[in-house]
N, C-alpha and C positions, 0 to 999 in steps of 0.2 A: 647469531643465527641469521642466515640469509633469507629474506622474505621476497616473495613474488610481488611484482608491482600491482597485481590485481587483488592483493590481500589488504585487509584493513586491520591495523592493530587496535584492539579495543581493551577496555578495562573490565573488571568484574561487573556483571549486571548489564553490560551493553549487548546489543544484538546485531546480527548481520543485516546489511542493508541490500535489498534486491538480490542480485546473483553474486555479489562480492563476498568472497570467503572472509571469515573473521579469524584472526589469530589472537587467542586469549591466553595471556601469560599469567599463570597463577604462581605467586611467590617470587622470590623467597620472602618470607614474612618478617624475619628479623635476623640480621647477620650475626648477632651475638647470643642467640638462643642455643639450646643443646644441639641443634642441627636443623637444617632446613632443606626442603625439596622444592624444586621449581618444575612446573609442568608447562610446556608450550603446546597448546592445543589449537588445531585448526578445526573450525566449526562449519558445519553445513546446516544452516538453520539453527535448531536447538540440539543437534546431535554432533558428537565428536567424530571428525573424519580421520585425523591423525593425532598422535600424542607422542611427545618426546620428554621423558624425565631427565632433568638436569640436576646432577648431584655434585658433591665436592665443595660446597661453600664453606664448611667448617671442618676441613680435613685434619685429623688428629695426628697423623704420622705415627700411629701406634707401633707398627712393625719396626720402624727405625728406632723408636724408644726402647724396644725390647733388647736391642743390640748393646745398650750401654747400662743395662740392669743385670745384676747377678740373679741366679735362678730363684733365690728366695724372694726377690723383689718383683718378679714377673706377675705374681698373683694380683698385686695392687693395680697393675695396668690392665690385666686381662678381663677384669669384671666391669670395665667402664664403657666399653663401646656399645653394649646392649645392657643398659642399666636395669631393664626388667628381667633379665636372665643372668644376673651377676653370678650366682652360685654355679650355674651350669657352665658359664664361661671359664671359671677357675678350673673346672675339672679337666678340660682339654689340655691345659698347660701342664698340670701335675701328672696326668696320665702319660703324656708324651715323655716327660723327664723320667718318671718312674720306670717306664719301659726301657729307656736307654740305660738306666742304672741297674736294670735287672732286679728291681726292688719289689718285695712282697709286702703289701700293706696289711696291717692287722685286720682280721675279719670284722671286728666291731666298727672300725673306720669305714670299711667297704659298705656295710649295710647302712650306716648313718649317712654316708654320702648319697647312697641310692634314695633313701627316704627324703633327704633335704632337696635333692634334685627334683623329685616329684612335687614336693611342696612349692618349690620355686616355679615349677611349670603351672601349677594351679594359680599362683599369684599373678603370673604373667597373663594367663587366659582370662582370669576374672577382671583384670583391669581393662582389657580390650572390650569384652562383652559388657561389662558393667557400665562403660562409658556410653554404650548404645541404649541403655535402659532409661526411659523417662523417669522411672523411680530408682535412680542410680544408688540411692542410699541402701537398698536391699543388698546389692552385690558388694558394695564397699564396706559395709559394716562387718559382714562375714569375712571379707578379705582382711580387714584390719585385725580381727582376732587371730587369723592365721599369720599375718605379718608379725604380730607380737610374739608368737611362738618362735618364728625364725629369728627375731631380734634377741630373744632370751637366749637362744642356743649359740648364736654367732657373735653377739655384741654389736652388730651392724644392722641398720635398717634397709639400706639399699646396696651398698658396696660391702658385702659380707666379709671377704678376706678370711674365710674360715678354713679353707683348704690349705694344706701345707704339703710340701714334698715329703712323702712317707706317711700321710694321714691327715689329721685335723689338728687345729690349734690346741684344743682341749676337749674334754668330754662334756656332754650336755649336763645341765644342773639336775639336782635331785628333784624328782617329781615331774620332770619335763615330759616324760612319755604320756602321763595321764592328761596333761594340759594339751599336748599335741592331739591326742585322740578326741578330746572335747572340741578343739578347733576344727578338726576334720569333719566331725559330725555336724557342726554348725554350718558348714558350707553346703552340705547335701540338699537341704531345703531350698537354698538359693539357686542351685542348678535347675531344680524344677521350675522355679519362678522365672528364670531366664529363658526357659523354653518358649514362653509366649513372646518374648522379645525377638528371639531368632525366627519364630514363625512369621513375624511382621517384615522380615527382610525380603525384598522382592526376589522372585525366582526368574531365571532366564536372563539375568543382567550380569554383564562382565564375565562371559564364559571363557574359561581357559581349558583347552583340550589336553588330553594326556600326551599327545605328540608335542605340544608346545611346552609342557612341563619338562619333558626330556631335553628339548632343544635349548631351553634357557637354564637348565640346571636348577629348576625350582624344587624345593623340598619342604618337609614338614607338613602341617595340616593343609596348607594351600595345595600341595601336590596330591595329598591323599583325597582331597575333595574332588579331584579330577580322575579318580580311580587308580592312581599310581600307588600300589600296595607296597610301601617301603617305610620301614621304621628300624633304625639301627639298634634299638633296644632289643628287638627280636632277631633281626637279620645279621648283626655283628655284635653280639652282646658284650657289654663291659660292666664294670662294677658287679652288682649281684643280679643283674637282669637275666642271666642264664639260669638262675634258680627260681625265677618268677614266671608266671604265665602273663604275657604282655599282649592283650588283645589290640589289634590294629584297626582303628576306626577309619573307614573309607566311605566315599560317596562317588557317584558317577556323573552328576550334572555339571560339576566344574564351575558353577556360578557363585555369586556372592552368598546366596542362601546356603549352598552346600558347604562353603568354607566356614561360615559361622556355625553351622550345625556340627561340623567336624570338631571345631574347637570346643563347643559345648559338651559333646560326648567325650572328648579327651579329658575334660575335667573329671568326669565320673571315673574314667579308667585310672587316672592319676591318684584319685582319692582311694580307690581300691588297692592300688599298688602301695600307697603309703601305709594303709592299715596292715597289709601283708608284711611290710618291712618291720613295723612295730611289733608284730607277733614273733619275729625271727631274729631280732638284734641280739647277738650274743654278748656275754660279759668280756672284759679284757681291756687291753690298752687301745688307744686310738691314734698313736703315732709311733714313729721310730726315732731313735737317737741318731742325729746326723753329725758328720764332721763339721768343724768350724768353717772350713772352706769347701764348698760344694762344687765339684767339677764333673761335667758329663763327659763320657768317653768320646773320642772322635768318631763321627758317623752321622747318620740322619735317621729320622723316623717320622711317621705321620700318625696322628691320633685324631679320631673324629668322634663326635658325640651327637645324640639326637636332642638338640636344644629345643626349647619351646617354640621357636620360630622356624626351626628346620635344622639342617645339617651344619654343624660348626666343626671346622677342621683346623689343625695346627701342624704345619710342616717345620720340624725343628732340625737344624743343622748345627753340629758342634765340631769345633776343632780342638777339643780337649781343654778349653779354658773355663773360667768361672762364669762367663757370659755366653749367650748363644751367638754363633757367627751369623745365623740367619734364622728368623722365626716368622713364617708367612701364615696369615690367617685366611681361611675361607669362611665368610660370614653368610648367613642365610638371607638376610634382608636384601643384600646387593643383588643376588640372583632373582629373588622374588620380584623386586621392583623393576628389574630389567625386562620382565615379561609384560609390563604395562602397555607398551606400544602395540602388542598383539591383542590385548584384551579390550582396550578402551575404544577403538573405532566402532562406531555404531551405538555407543552408549549415550542415552539422553543426558544433557548437561546436569539436569536436576538429580541424576542418579550417580554422578561422579564421586561424591563423598562416600556414598554407600560402597561403591566398588573399591575405592582406596582403603576404607576402613577394613574391608574383608581380606586385605592382603597382610595385615598384621605385621607391619615392619616398624623398625626403630631406626631413625636417621643416623644415629651414631654407629649403628651396625653397618650402615652403608659407607659413611665417611670415616672409616677406621684409619 
């Protein structure tokens, strides 16, 4: 980064001296962690004047790795870039391939996928909001009960790998539906308790306008908090969403408080959708028998899903082989973090963490 001679590079906790601008470089915190973000901030006193997010420290090269894995192995990679939305990440891969193969998945698998996608959404949102709670145990204990239900169904705690081309690995265990209902009911009181946490988030800080949302391609609850009424579950339904009533939660303020409020309300919507799925899951098979060697026909397709953090897209190109010729990902976190230079100027330094936390990003989702 090129610095002006009139700027002073300082560390965390230092202050600008006189009229000299201070360049505060935050991060990277550890080069071998799951992923790191660096922010180069120019300060005017105790306020941020400019902000530059610097990413790519732990680039995974996932798109290149896709090209040397056959289609059955892609699920293993797809759920690792955003480890808080693993089940949802798997869906885009299998939906794209099933579309190219002209495959009709059994109804039971479609409804189970919808249910588990909503439970994964709740787990994602509870972690972000729960981390903001001084009494974090309230949110995490209920989250743990829901996590146990997901683990019982899929066999995995974080990287589920439960989706397969043509359905799911296997059916849920006997008695699982009752345990899922109990876990969902246990989360509802926590949503009310977290409302007080969200009320404490400052208003008017880190405002992102609807025009900036569209300019940067921001999506998910961050976009809806700025009044952008878009949710693929309603606007371009997949799985069983076309048979469900999907309320879209929006706000207009576009600030840190609005973003947290959207995520909190989204938890309630997802719990309602999960209960609706439990009421309607039909009997039957959960997968299709596939040939020993799975090859997609020559051509291309694009599948997108409404992931917990925003729109997740997969562009799949096949040349008729057992591996994709190209598989490009559109991840929500990258676009959301790209908007930080437009949001952070004018924000007091002591509110920086609040604004960053309200963007709900995962570094692996950026450094894919």
